[in-house]
PDB file of N, CA, C and O in Angstrom:
ATOM      1  N   MET A   1       0.844  -1.186   0.000  1.00  0.00           N
ATOM      2  CA  MET A   1       0.000   0.000   0.000  1.00  0.00           C
ATOM      3  C   MET A   1       0.887   1.247   0.000  1.00  0.00           C
ATOM      4  O   MET A   1       1.824   1.349   0.792  1.00  0.00           O
ATOM      5  N   ASN A   2       0.590   2.177  -0.877  1.00  0.00           N
ATOM      6  CA  ASN A   2       1.382   3.392  -1.001  1.00  0.00           C
ATOM      7  C   ASN A   2       0.789   4.480  -0.112  1.00  0.00           C
ATOM      8  O   ASN A   2      -0.303   4.981  -0.380  1.00  0.00           O
ATOM      9  N   GLU A   3       1.506   4.841   0.939  1.00  0.00           N
ATOM     10  CA  GLU A   3       1.042   5.849   1.877  1.00  0.00           C
ATOM     11  C   GLU A   3       1.500   7.230   1.416  1.00  0.00           C
ATOM     12  O   GLU A   3       2.689   7.445   1.180  1.00  0.00           O
ATOM     13  N   LYS A   4       0.557   8.166   1.289  1.00  0.00           N
ATOM     14  CA  LYS A   4       0.909   9.526   0.917  1.00  0.00           C
ATOM     15  C   LYS A   4       1.364  10.267   2.167  1.00  0.00           C
ATOM     16  O   LYS A   4       0.762  10.135   3.233  1.00  0.00           O
ATOM     17  N   LYS A   5       2.426  11.044   2.030  1.00  0.00           N
ATOM     18  CA  LYS A   5       2.906  11.872   3.132  1.00  0.00           C
ATOM     19  C   LYS A   5       3.087  13.296   2.636  1.00  0.00           C
ATOM     20  O   LYS A   5       3.428  13.534   1.478  1.00  0.00           O
ATOM     21  N   LEU A   6       2.855  14.223   3.530  1.00  0.00           N
ATOM     22  CA  LEU A   6       2.977  15.641   3.208  1.00  0.00           C
ATOM     23  C   LEU A   6       4.402  16.096   3.486  1.00  0.00           C
ATOM     24  O   LEU A   6       4.907  15.958   4.600  1.00  0.00           O
ATOM     25  N   TYR A   7       5.039  16.639   2.458  1.00  0.00           N
ATOM     26  CA  TYR A   7       6.385  17.188   2.573  1.00  0.00           C
ATOM     27  C   TYR A   7       6.424  18.555   1.917  1.00  0.00           C
ATOM     28  O   TYR A   7       5.624  18.847   1.028  1.00  0.00           O
ATOM     29  N   LYS A   8       7.364  19.403   2.359  1.00  0.00           N
ATOM     30  CA  LYS A   8       7.628  20.646   1.644  1.00  0.00           C
ATOM     31  C   LYS A   8       8.367  20.289   0.366  1.00  0.00           C
ATOM     32  O   LYS A   8       9.249  19.430   0.370  1.00  0.00           O
ATOM     33  N   SER A   9       8.012  20.939  -0.709  1.00  0.00           N
ATOM     34  CA  SER A   9       8.620  20.654  -2.007  1.00  0.00           C
ATOM     35  C   SER A   9      10.044  21.205  -2.058  1.00  0.00           C
ATOM     36  O   SER A   9      10.325  22.290  -1.549  1.00  0.00           O
ATOM     37  N   GLN A  10      10.928  20.441  -2.677  1.00  0.00           N
ATOM     38  CA  GLN A  10      12.312  20.885  -2.883  1.00  0.00           C
ATOM     39  C   GLN A  10      12.480  21.558  -4.248  1.00  0.00           C
ATOM     40  O   GLN A  10      13.378  22.378  -4.434  1.00  0.00           O
ATOM     41  N   THR A  11      11.617  21.208  -5.192  1.00  0.00           N
ATOM     42  CA  THR A  11      11.810  21.665  -6.565  1.00  0.00           C
ATOM     43  C   THR A  11      10.921  22.824  -6.974  1.00  0.00           C
ATOM     44  O   THR A  11      11.326  23.632  -7.809  1.00  0.00           O
ATOM     45  N   ASN A  12       9.742  22.932  -6.425  1.00  0.00           N
ATOM     46  CA  ASN A  12       8.773  23.942  -6.863  1.00  0.00           C
ATOM     47  C   ASN A  12       8.483  24.925  -5.737  1.00  0.00           C
ATOM     48  O   ASN A  12       7.323  25.155  -5.394  1.00  0.00           O
ATOM     49  N   ARG A  13       9.514  25.493  -5.173  1.00  0.00           N
ATOM     50  CA  ARG A  13       9.315  26.376  -4.030  1.00  0.00           C
ATOM     51  C   ARG A  13       9.503  27.830  -4.419  1.00  0.00           C
ATOM     52  O   ARG A  13      10.290  28.164  -5.304  1.00  0.00           O
ATOM     53  N   VAL A  14       8.753  28.691  -3.729  1.00  0.00           N
ATOM     54  CA  VAL A  14       8.936  30.122  -3.876  1.00  0.00           C
ATOM     55  C   VAL A  14       9.560  30.649  -2.589  1.00  0.00           C
ATOM     56  O   VAL A  14      10.548  31.382  -2.633  1.00  0.00           O
ATOM     57  N   ILE A  15       8.993  30.282  -1.447  1.00  0.00           N
ATOM     58  CA  ILE A  15       9.552  30.691  -0.161  1.00  0.00           C
ATOM     59  C   ILE A  15      10.103  29.459   0.551  1.00  0.00           C
ATOM     60  O   ILE A  15      11.318  29.275   0.627  1.00  0.00           O
ATOM     61  N   CYS A  16       9.227  28.629   1.065  1.00  0.00           N
ATOM     62  CA  CYS A  16       9.662  27.431   1.801  1.00  0.00           C
ATOM     63  C   CYS A  16       9.194  26.128   1.167  1.00  0.00           C
ATOM     64  O   CYS A  16       9.623  25.055   1.589  1.00  0.00           O
ATOM     65  N   GLY A  17       8.333  26.197   0.174  1.00  0.00           N
ATOM     66  CA  GLY A  17       7.846  24.989  -0.480  1.00  0.00           C
ATOM     67  C   GLY A  17       6.578  24.420   0.115  1.00  0.00           C
ATOM     68  O   GLY A  17       6.176  23.309  -0.231  1.00  0.00           O
ATOM     69  N   VAL A  18       5.933  25.171   1.014  1.00  0.00           N
ATOM     70  CA  VAL A  18       4.725  24.682   1.681  1.00  0.00           C
ATOM     71  C   VAL A  18       3.571  24.530   0.694  1.00  0.00           C
ATOM     72  O   VAL A  18       2.945  23.472   0.638  1.00  0.00           O
ATOM     73  N   CYS A  19       3.285  25.562  -0.078  1.00  0.00           N
ATOM     74  CA  CYS A  19       2.158  25.501  -1.019  1.00  0.00           C
ATOM     75  C   CYS A  19       2.373  24.412  -2.068  1.00  0.00           C
ATOM     76  O   CYS A  19       1.436  23.695  -2.420  1.00  0.00           O
ATOM     77  N   ALA A  20       3.590  24.287  -2.563  1.00  0.00           N
ATOM     78  CA  ALA A  20       3.873  23.249  -3.551  1.00  0.00           C
ATOM     79  C   ALA A  20       3.722  21.866  -2.943  1.00  0.00           C
ATOM     80  O   ALA A  20       3.231  20.947  -3.600  1.00  0.00           O
ATOM     81  N   GLY A  21       4.138  21.711  -1.700  1.00  0.00           N
ATOM     82  CA  GLY A  21       3.976  20.423  -1.024  1.00  0.00           C
ATOM     83  C   GLY A  21       2.520  20.065  -0.818  1.00  0.00           C
ATOM     84  O   GLY A  21       2.124  18.916  -1.012  1.00  0.00           O
ATOM     85  N   VAL A  22       1.718  21.048  -0.423  1.00  0.00           N
ATOM     86  CA  VAL A  22       0.276  20.824  -0.241  1.00  0.00           C
ATOM     87  C   VAL A  22      -0.367  20.480  -1.580  1.00  0.00           C
ATOM     88  O   VAL A  22      -1.213  19.590  -1.652  1.00  0.00           O
ATOM     89  N   ALA A  23       0.033  21.186  -2.645  1.00  0.00           N
ATOM     90  CA  ALA A  23      -0.510  20.911  -3.974  1.00  0.00           C
ATOM     91  C   ALA A  23      -0.160  19.497  -4.435  1.00  0.00           C
ATOM     92  O   ALA A  23      -1.005  18.801  -4.999  1.00  0.00           O
ATOM     93  N   GLU A  24       1.077  19.072  -4.198  1.00  0.00           N
ATOM     94  CA  GLU A  24       1.481  17.717  -4.579  1.00  0.00           C
ATOM     95  C   GLU A  24       0.702  16.677  -3.770  1.00  0.00           C
ATOM     96  O   GLU A  24       0.300  15.645  -4.308  1.00  0.00           O
ATOM     97  N   TYR A  25       0.491  16.945  -2.489  1.00  0.00           N
ATOM     98  CA  TYR A  25      -0.224  15.995  -1.628  1.00  0.00           C
ATOM     99  C   TYR A  25      -1.668  15.804  -2.099  1.00  0.00           C
ATOM    100  O   TYR A  25      -2.156  14.675  -2.165  1.00  0.00           O
ATOM    101  N   PHE A  26      -2.355  16.912  -2.429  1.00  0.00           N
ATOM    102  CA  PHE A  26      -3.754  16.847  -2.852  1.00  0.00           C
ATOM    103  C   PHE A  26      -3.914  16.700  -4.363  1.00  0.00           C
ATOM    104  O   PHE A  26      -5.037  16.626  -4.861  1.00  0.00           O
ATOM    105  N   ASN A  27      -2.806  16.656  -5.093  1.00  0.00           N
ATOM    106  CA  ASN A  27      -2.805  16.476  -6.538  1.00  0.00           C
ATOM    107  C   ASN A  27      -3.617  17.565  -7.259  1.00  0.00           C
ATOM    108  O   ASN A  27      -4.461  17.284  -8.110  1.00  0.00           O
ATOM    109  N   VAL A  28      -3.325  18.815  -6.884  1.00  0.00           N
ATOM    110  CA  VAL A  28      -3.938  19.972  -7.542  1.00  0.00           C
ATOM    111  C   VAL A  28      -2.818  20.891  -8.026  1.00  0.00           C
ATOM    112  O   VAL A  28      -1.663  20.731  -7.633  1.00  0.00           O
ATOM    113  N   ASP A  29      -3.159  21.834  -8.864  1.00  0.00           N
ATOM    114  CA  ASP A  29      -2.178  22.777  -9.384  1.00  0.00           C
ATOM    115  C   ASP A  29      -1.693  23.691  -8.261  1.00  0.00           C
ATOM    116  O   ASP A  29      -2.490  24.170  -7.454  1.00  0.00           O
ATOM    117  N   VAL A  30      -0.399  23.926  -8.216  1.00  0.00           N
ATOM    118  CA  VAL A  30       0.192  24.740  -7.160  1.00  0.00           C
ATOM    119  C   VAL A  30      -0.330  26.180  -7.196  1.00  0.00           C
ATOM    120  O   VAL A  30      -0.417  26.833  -6.156  1.00  0.00           O
ATOM    121  N   THR A  31      -0.674  26.671  -8.375  1.00  0.00           N
ATOM    122  CA  THR A  31      -1.209  28.031  -8.482  1.00  0.00           C
ATOM    123  C   THR A  31      -2.518  28.168  -7.721  1.00  0.00           C
ATOM    124  O   THR A  31      -2.767  29.200  -7.098  1.00  0.00           O
ATOM    125  N   VAL A  32      -3.354  27.144  -7.766  1.00  0.00           N
ATOM    126  CA  VAL A  32      -4.626  27.165  -7.030  1.00  0.00           C
ATOM    127  C   VAL A  32      -4.359  27.270  -5.536  1.00  0.00           C
ATOM    128  O   VAL A  32      -5.002  28.059  -4.844  1.00  0.00           O
ATOM    129  N   VAL A  33      -3.430  26.492  -5.042  1.00  0.00           N
ATOM    130  CA  VAL A  33      -3.116  26.516  -3.609  1.00  0.00           C
ATOM    131  C   VAL A  33      -2.559  27.885  -3.211  1.00  0.00           C
ATOM    132  O   VAL A  33      -2.928  28.430  -2.170  1.00  0.00           O
ATOM    133  N   ARG A  34      -1.676  28.433  -4.036  1.00  0.00           N
ATOM    134  CA  ARG A  34      -1.104  29.744  -3.714  1.00  0.00           C
ATOM    135  C   ARG A  34      -2.150  30.848  -3.725  1.00  0.00           C
ATOM    136  O   ARG A  34      -2.118  31.739  -2.876  1.00  0.00           O
ATOM    137  N   VAL A  35      -3.080  30.801  -4.681  1.00  0.00           N
ATOM    138  CA  VAL A  35      -4.135  31.818  -4.741  1.00  0.00           C
ATOM    139  C   VAL A  35      -5.057  31.697  -3.528  1.00  0.00           C
ATOM    140  O   VAL A  35      -5.420  32.704  -2.920  1.00  0.00           O
ATOM    141  N   VAL A  36      -5.436  30.473  -3.177  1.00  0.00           N
ATOM    142  CA  VAL A  36      -6.304  30.269  -2.003  1.00  0.00           C
ATOM    143  C   VAL A  36      -5.597  30.758  -0.745  1.00  0.00           C
ATOM    144  O   VAL A  36      -6.211  31.409   0.100  1.00  0.00           O
ATOM    145  N   TRP A  37      -4.305  30.447  -0.617  1.00  0.00           N
ATOM    146  CA  TRP A  37      -3.547  30.875   0.561  1.00  0.00           C
ATOM    147  C   TRP A  37      -3.457  32.405   0.615  1.00  0.00           C
ATOM    148  O   TRP A  37      -3.592  32.995   1.687  1.00  0.00           O
ATOM    149  N   ALA A  38      -3.230  33.045  -0.535  1.00  0.00           N
ATOM    150  CA  ALA A  38      -3.154  34.495  -0.587  1.00  0.00           C
ATOM    151  C   ALA A  38      -4.498  35.135  -0.245  1.00  0.00           C
ATOM    152  O   ALA A  38      -4.549  36.125   0.485  1.00  0.00           O
ATOM    153  N   LEU A  39      -5.584  34.571  -0.771  1.00  0.00           N
ATOM    154  CA  LEU A  39      -6.914  35.101  -0.452  1.00  0.00           C
ATOM    155  C   LEU A  39      -7.237  34.934   1.026  1.00  0.00           C
ATOM    156  O   LEU A  39      -7.850  35.814   1.631  1.00  0.00           O
ATOM    157  N   ALA A  40      -6.831  33.814   1.610  1.00  0.00           N
ATOM    158  CA  ALA A  40      -7.049  33.605   3.049  1.00  0.00           C
ATOM    159  C   ALA A  40      -6.264  34.635   3.858  1.00  0.00           C
ATOM    160  O   ALA A  40      -6.740  35.126   4.881  1.00  0.00           O
ATOM    161  N   THR A  41      -5.077  34.951   3.401  1.00  0.00           N
ATOM    162  CA  THR A  41      -4.267  35.959   4.093  1.00  0.00           C
ATOM    163  C   THR A  41      -4.916  37.332   3.990  1.00  0.00           C
ATOM    164  O   THR A  41      -4.994  38.061   4.978  1.00  0.00           O
ATOM    165  N   LEU A  42      -5.379  37.682   2.802  1.00  0.00           N
ATOM    166  CA  LEU A  42      -6.015  38.987   2.612  1.00  0.00           C
ATOM    167  C   LEU A  42      -7.353  39.091   3.334  1.00  0.00           C
ATOM    168  O   LEU A  42      -7.770  40.185   3.716  1.00  0.00           O
ATOM    169  N   ALA A  43      -8.022  37.963   3.522  1.00  0.00           N
ATOM    170  CA  ALA A  43      -9.319  37.962   4.191  1.00  0.00           C
ATOM    171  C   ALA A  43      -9.171  37.978   5.711  1.00  0.00           C
ATOM    172  O   ALA A  43     -10.167  37.988   6.433  1.00  0.00           O
ATOM    173  N   GLY A  44      -7.940  37.979   6.192  1.00  0.00           N
ATOM    174  CA  GLY A  44      -7.720  38.041   7.632  1.00  0.00           C
ATOM    175  C   GLY A  44      -7.817  36.702   8.329  1.00  0.00           C
ATOM    176  O   GLY A  44      -8.096  36.643   9.527  1.00  0.00           O
ATOM    177  N   LEU A  45      -7.591  35.624   7.595  1.00  0.00           N
ATOM    178  CA  LEU A  45      -7.712  34.299   8.187  1.00  0.00           C
ATOM    179  C   LEU A  45      -6.369  33.755   8.663  1.00  0.00           C
ATOM    180  O   LEU A  45      -6.170  32.542   8.717  1.00  0.00           O
ATOM    181  N   SER A  46      -5.461  34.644   9.003  1.00  0.00           N
ATOM    182  CA  SER A  46      -4.147  34.279   9.540  1.00  0.00           C
ATOM    183  C   SER A  46      -3.359  33.378   8.602  1.00  0.00           C
ATOM    184  O   SER A  46      -2.731  32.418   9.047  1.00  0.00           O
ATOM    185  N   GLY A  47      -3.386  33.673   7.329  1.00  0.00           N
ATOM    186  CA  GLY A  47      -2.644  32.889   6.356  1.00  0.00           C
ATOM    187  C   GLY A  47      -1.142  32.947   6.572  1.00  0.00           C
ATOM    188  O   GLY A  47      -0.444  31.956   6.355  1.00  0.00           O
ATOM    189  N   ILE A  48      -0.637  34.100   6.998  1.00  0.00           N
ATOM    190  CA  ILE A  48       0.805  34.233   7.216  1.00  0.00           C
ATOM    191  C   ILE A  48       1.242  33.395   8.401  1.00  0.00           C
ATOM    192  O   ILE A  48       2.261  32.708   8.339  1.00  0.00           O
ATOM    193  N   ILE A  49       0.478  33.447   9.480  1.00  0.00           N
ATOM    194  CA  ILE A  49       0.820  32.645  10.668  1.00  0.00           C
ATOM    195  C   ILE A  49       0.703  31.165  10.332  1.00  0.00           C
ATOM    196  O   ILE A  49       1.547  30.368  10.743  1.00  0.00           O
ATOM    197  N   GLY A  50      -0.324  30.792   9.595  1.00  0.00           N
ATOM    198  CA  GLY A  50      -0.494  29.397   9.194  1.00  0.00           C
ATOM    199  C   GLY A  50       0.653  28.921   8.324  1.00  0.00           C
ATOM    200  O   GLY A  50       1.099  27.780   8.445  1.00  0.00           O
ATOM    201  N   TYR A  51       1.136  29.798   7.443  1.00  0.00           N
ATOM    202  CA  TYR A  51       2.251  29.440   6.572  1.00  0.00           C
ATOM    203  C   TYR A  51       3.518  29.219   7.397  1.00  0.00           C
ATOM    204  O   TYR A  51       4.246  28.252   7.173  1.00  0.00           O
ATOM    205  N   ILE A  52       3.773  30.097   8.331  1.00  0.00           N
ATOM    206  CA  ILE A  52       4.967  29.972   9.174  1.00  0.00           C
ATOM    207  C   ILE A  52       4.912  28.688   9.992  1.00  0.00           C
ATOM    208  O   ILE A  52       5.912  27.978  10.105  1.00  0.00           O
ATOM    209  N   ILE A  53       3.759  28.391  10.558  1.00  0.00           N
ATOM    210  CA  ILE A  53       3.602  27.154  11.339  1.00  0.00           C
ATOM    211  C   ILE A  53       3.798  25.938  10.444  1.00  0.00           C
ATOM    212  O   ILE A  53       4.480  24.986  10.826  1.00  0.00           O
ATOM    213  N   ALA A  54       3.203  25.965   9.257  1.00  0.00           N
ATOM    214  CA  ALA A  54       3.357  24.843   8.323  1.00  0.00           C
ATOM    215  C   ALA A  54       4.809  24.688   7.894  1.00  0.00           C
ATOM    216  O   ALA A  54       5.299  23.566   7.765  1.00  0.00           O
ATOM    217  N   ALA A  55       5.499  25.796   7.673  1.00  0.00           N
ATOM    218  CA  ALA A  55       6.903  25.740   7.262  1.00  0.00           C
ATOM    219  C   ALA A  55       7.772  25.115   8.348  1.00  0.00           C
ATOM    220  O   ALA A  55       8.771  24.462   8.046  1.00  0.00           O
ATOM    221  N   ILE A  56       7.397  25.311   9.597  1.00  0.00           N
ATOM    222  CA  ILE A  56       8.149  24.732  10.710  1.00  0.00           C
ATOM    223  C   ILE A  56       7.795  23.257  10.900  1.00  0.00           C
ATOM    224  O   ILE A  56       8.680  22.440  11.155  1.00  0.00           O
ATOM    225  N   LEU A  57       6.518  22.908  10.780  1.00  0.00           N
ATOM    226  CA  LEU A  57       6.063  21.556  11.119  1.00  0.00           C
ATOM    227  C   LEU A  57       6.193  20.534  10.000  1.00  0.00           C
ATOM    228  O   LEU A  57       6.459  19.362  10.265  1.00  0.00           O
ATOM    229  N   ILE A  58       6.008  20.959   8.747  1.00  0.00           N
ATOM    230  CA  ILE A  58       6.052  20.014   7.628  1.00  0.00           C
ATOM    231  C   ILE A  58       7.514  19.702   7.312  1.00  0.00           C
ATOM    232  O   ILE A  58       8.316  20.615   7.118  1.00  0.00           O
ATOM    233  N   PRO A  59       7.859  18.423   7.259  1.00  0.00           N
ATOM    234  CA  PRO A  59       9.270  18.087   6.987  1.00  0.00           C
ATOM    235  C   PRO A  59       9.657  18.293   5.529  1.00  0.00           C
ATOM    236  O   PRO A  59       8.806  18.328   4.640  1.00  0.00           O
ATOM    237  N   GLU A  60      10.965  18.428   5.306  1.00  0.00           N
ATOM    238  CA  GLU A  60      11.507  18.537   3.945  1.00  0.00           C
ATOM    239  C   GLU A  60      11.309  17.234   3.198  1.00  0.00           C
ATOM    240  O   GLU A  60      11.281  16.161   3.802  1.00  0.00           O
ATOM    241  N   GLN A  61      11.175  17.325   1.904  1.00  0.00           N
ATOM    242  CA  GLN A  61      11.048  16.142   1.045  1.00  0.00           C
ATOM    243  C   GLN A  61      12.378  15.381   1.062  1.00  0.00           C
ATOM    244  O   GLN A  61      13.437  15.979   0.872  1.00  0.00           O
ATOM    245  N   PRO A  62      12.323  14.074   1.288  1.00  0.00           N
ATOM    246  CA  PRO A  62      13.588  13.315   1.341  1.00  0.00           C
ATOM    247  C   PRO A  62      14.275  13.193  -0.018  1.00  0.00           C
ATOM    248  O   PRO A  62      15.340  12.584  -0.119  1.00  0.00           O
TER     249      PRO A  62
END
């Protein structure tokens, strides 16, 4: 059985690779994840704090 794991992307990163890692995990386009994350940040949903926490907690891709 192939277990999916969430990792920060090493190849498709802009800052820390969090959005690219989330996009790879859910098999969606990275642009969609980045736009949703940006809209959440602009809407006051603590997108920046969430990104920082995710960057700390999500491990690097092996």
